[in-house]
C-alpha positions as CSV (number, residue, x, y, z in Angstrom):
1,M,-17.1,-13.9,-2.5
2,T,-13.2,-13.0,-2.5
3,E,-11.0,-13.0,-5.2
4,S,-7.1,-12.6,-4.8
5,F,-4.4,-11.9,-7.2
6,V,-0.8,-10.3,-7.6
7,I,0.6,-8.4,-10.0
8,Q,3.9,-6.9,-11.4
9,S,5.0,-3.6,-9.7
10,D,3.8,-2.1,-13.5
11,I,1.6,0.6,-14.2
12,A,0.9,-1.2,-17.4
13,N,-0.8,-3.8,-15.6
14,L,-3.3,-1.6,-14.5
15,P,-6.0,-2.1,-17.4
16,Q,-5.8,-6.0,-15.9
17,V,-6.9,-4.9,-12.6
18,E,-9.5,-2.8,-13.9
19,E,-11.2,-5.4,-16.0
20,R,-10.8,-8.0,-12.9
21,L,-12.6,-5.4,-10.5
22,F,-15.3,-4.6,-13.2
23,H,-16.0,-8.3,-13.3
24,F,-16.1,-8.5,-10.1
25,C,-18.3,-5.9,-9.3
26,H,-21.2,-7.2,-11.8
27,E,-20.9,-10.9,-10.6
28,N,-21.8,-9.6,-7.0
29,N,-24.3,-7.3,-7.9
30,V,-22.8,-4.2,-7.4
31,G,-22.2,-2.9,-10.6
32,N,-23.9,0.4,-9.8
33,Y,-21.0,1.2,-7.4
34,Y,-18.5,0.6,-9.6
35,S,-17.5,3.8,-10.8
36,A,-16.4,5.2,-7.2
37,V,-15.1,1.6,-6.5
38,S,-12.6,1.5,-9.3
39,V,-11.3,5.1,-9.0
40,A,-10.3,4.5,-5.6
41,A,-9.4,1.1,-6.0
42,L,-6.8,2.1,-9.0
43,Q,-5.2,5.1,-7.2
44,A,-4.3,2.3,-4.4
45,V,-2.8,0.4,-7.1
46,E,-0.6,3.1,-8.6
47,N,0.7,4.0,-5.3
48,A,1.6,0.8,-4.3
49,I,3.5,0.4,-7.8
50,V,5.0,3.8,-7.9
51,H,5.6,4.9,-4.5
52,G,5.7,2.0,-2.5
53,N,7.6,-0.5,-4.8
54,G,9.3,2.3,-6.8
55,S,8.1,0.9,-9.9
56,D,10.3,-1.9,-9.4
57,S,8.9,-4.6,-11.9
58,T,10.9,-7.0,-9.9
59,K,8.4,-6.7,-6.6
60,N,4.6,-7.3,-6.9
61,V,1.5,-5.4,-5.6
62,S,-1.0,-8.1,-4.0
63,L,-4.5,-7.6,-4.6
64,T,-8.0,-8.9,-2.7
65,F,-11.5,-7.9,-3.5
66,D,-13.9,-9.2,-1.1
67,T,-17.8,-9.1,-0.4
68,S,-19.8,-8.9,2.9
69,R,-22.9,-8.5,4.0
70,G,-22.6,-5.2,3.6
71,G,-20.5,-4.1,0.7
72,I,-17.4,-4.4,-1.3
73,S,-13.5,-4.2,0.2
74,V,-10.2,-4.0,-1.9
75,E,-7.3,-4.5,-0.3
76,V,-3.7,-3.5,-1.8
77,S,-0.3,-4.4,-0.6
78,D,3.0,-3.8,-2.0
79,E,6.5,-4.9,-1.0
80,G,8.2,-1.5,0.1
81,R,9.7,0.1,3.2
82,G,5.9,1.5,4.0
83,F,5.3,5.6,5.2
84,D,4.0,7.4,7.6
85,F,0.3,7.6,6.4
86,H,-0.8,9.8,9.3
87,Q,0.5,12.7,7.7
88,Y,-1.8,12.5,4.5
89,G,-5.6,12.4,3.8
90,G,-6.5,15.7,3.9
91,L,-6.9,18.0,1.0
92,P,-3.5,18.6,-0.4
93,S,-2.1,22.3,-0.9
94,G,0.7,23.7,-3.0
95,E,2.2,22.4,-6.3
96,S,3.7,19.1,-4.9
97,N,0.2,17.6,-5.1
98,Q,1.4,15.0,-2.3
99,G,-1.2,13.3,-1.0
100,E,-3.7,13.8,-3.2
101,G,-4.2,10.5,-4.2
102,I,-4.9,9.2,-0.7
103,F,-7.4,12.3,-0.7
104,V,-9.0,10.8,-3.8
105,M,-9.1,7.6,-1.8
106,K,-10.5,8.7,1.7
107,S,-13.3,10.7,-0.3
108,L,-14.5,7.9,-2.2
109,A,-14.7,5.0,0.1
110,D,-16.7,4.7,3.7
111,R,-13.5,3.7,5.0
112,L,-9.7,3.6,4.4
113,T,-7.4,1.7,6.9
114,F,-3.4,1.2,6.4
115,S,-1.4,-1.3,8.0
116,E,1.9,-3.1,7.7
117,G,3.2,0.6,8.4
118,G,2.2,1.8,5.2
119,R,2.4,-1.5,3.1
120,K,-1.3,-2.4,3.2
121,V,-4.2,-0.5,2.3
122,K,-7.9,-1.4,2.6
123,L,-10.8,0.4,1.1
124,E,-14.3,-0.4,2.3
125,F,-17.4,0.6,0.5
126,D,-20.7,0.3,2.0
127,V,-22.8,-0.6,-0.9
128,A,-26.1,-1.3,1.0
129,G,-25.6,2.6,2.3
130,I,-24.8,4.3,-0.7
131,D,-27.5,5.5,-3.3
132,P,-26.4,5.4,-6.8
133,S,-26.5,8.9,-7.1
134,D,-24.7,9.8,-3.9
135,A,-21.9,7.5,-5.4
136,L,-22.2,9.5,-8.9
137,E,-22.2,12.9,-7.0
138,R,-18.9,12.0,-5.0
139,I,-16.8,11.2,-8.4
140,A,-18.5,14.2,-9.9
141,T,-16.9,16.5,-6.7
142,L,-13.7,15.0,-7.1
143,R,-13.6,15.3,-11.2
144,A,-14.2,18.9,-10.5
145,S,-11.5,19.0,-8.0
146,F,-8.8,17.1,-9.5
147,T,-9.4,16.8,-13.1
148,P,-5.9,16.2,-14.0
149,V,-5.4,13.2,-11.3
150,L,-8.7,11.7,-12.8
151,V,-8.5,11.8,-16.3
């Protein structure tokens, strides 16, 4: 099952994304994984809005939720210039917190891929391969490390 939609590039639209993802996960019997999927997906959407589109409400963010035999994926695209995603993904250091969101996404998803020069990110979750307690453990680990980011 696939669901695609577009939102205006405005942080105020994050609850709409969260609600649609919640229903998508439950309709596809992967509600146990909703927490891990939603934290990573909402981070991707926020990055697209703030960093990709520069919070320009005249630009859009496109989303696609999809299921496959082995899991669920979330694809997020923005209308920005892209970025050099190769320099991010490790544990952020320093006071800038730059790259923290990508670290969170990479920690929660089983696969994280960028395309279109960094304007599109795809998060893949191997639902069949993740025990619910492992997913909750991932969330707890991230909360302990990045409480201000995930609150």
